[in-house]
N, C-alpha and C positions, 0 to 999 in steps of 0.2 A: 809665390810662396811654394817651396818644395814640399813634395809629399813624403819625403824621407829626411831623417835627421841622423846625425852621428852621436852615438853615446859611447861612454867608456865604462866597461864592467871589469873591475879589478885591473884596471890599466889597459885593457884590450879594447880596441876600437871596433864598433859594430854599427851597421846601418840598419835602421828600423823605421817602420811607418811613423809619421809625425803625430798622428791622433790617437795614440794608445797610452796605456799606463806603463809604469816601470815594471809592474808584475807581468803584464801581457808581453812586454819585450823580453823579459827573462824567460818566460815560458816558451816563447817562439824560438829562442836560441838553443834550447835543450829539451830532450824528452822527459827528463826527471830533474827539474830545477830545485835547488836547495838555496833558500834565501838566507838562512841563519842556522846556528846550532843553539840548543838550549843551554843555559848556564850550568845547571846541575849535572845533567847526564850527557851533555853533548849530542843530543838527538837532533837529527835534521828536521827542519821545518820549511814548508813551502806555502803556497797559496791555499787557504782553507775556506774562508767565508767570501772573500772577494769584494767586501763592502765596508771594510774598515772597522769591524767589530772585534775580531779575534786577536789581532796583533801577531799572528804567526809569520807574516810577511815582512817583518822589520828588516830594513837595510840601512846602510849609511849612504846618504846622498849629498854630494858636494861638501863632505866633511861633517855633516850633521847626522849623528847616530839616531836610531829609533824611528826612522821615517817609514810609514806604511806604504809599501810598494804598490798596493792595489788602489790607493787614493792619490798617487802622485803621477802627473802626466810627464812624459818624456819631453825634453827640450834639447835643442842642439847644444852639444858640448857637455851635457850633464855627466857627472862622474858618480858611479854607483859602486859601492863595495859590498860584497856578500861574503859571509863567513864560510 
């Protein structure tokens, strides 16, 4: 089993460690990750609680919107869309 997997973020391929969450992968890729924008004021949101309580890290995973990035493990070929 490989210790790295390929993920796609907004269509761009990235290699990340296999045993991390989507949130950890997004944080590792950029110093200031933005996972989504709020509906009303279009304010950026990123990781806040890191344990699936706050819903600030919602992303679209494999076409499913509203997935908590902090609770979702990366798998090879996963497609993640962030706003």
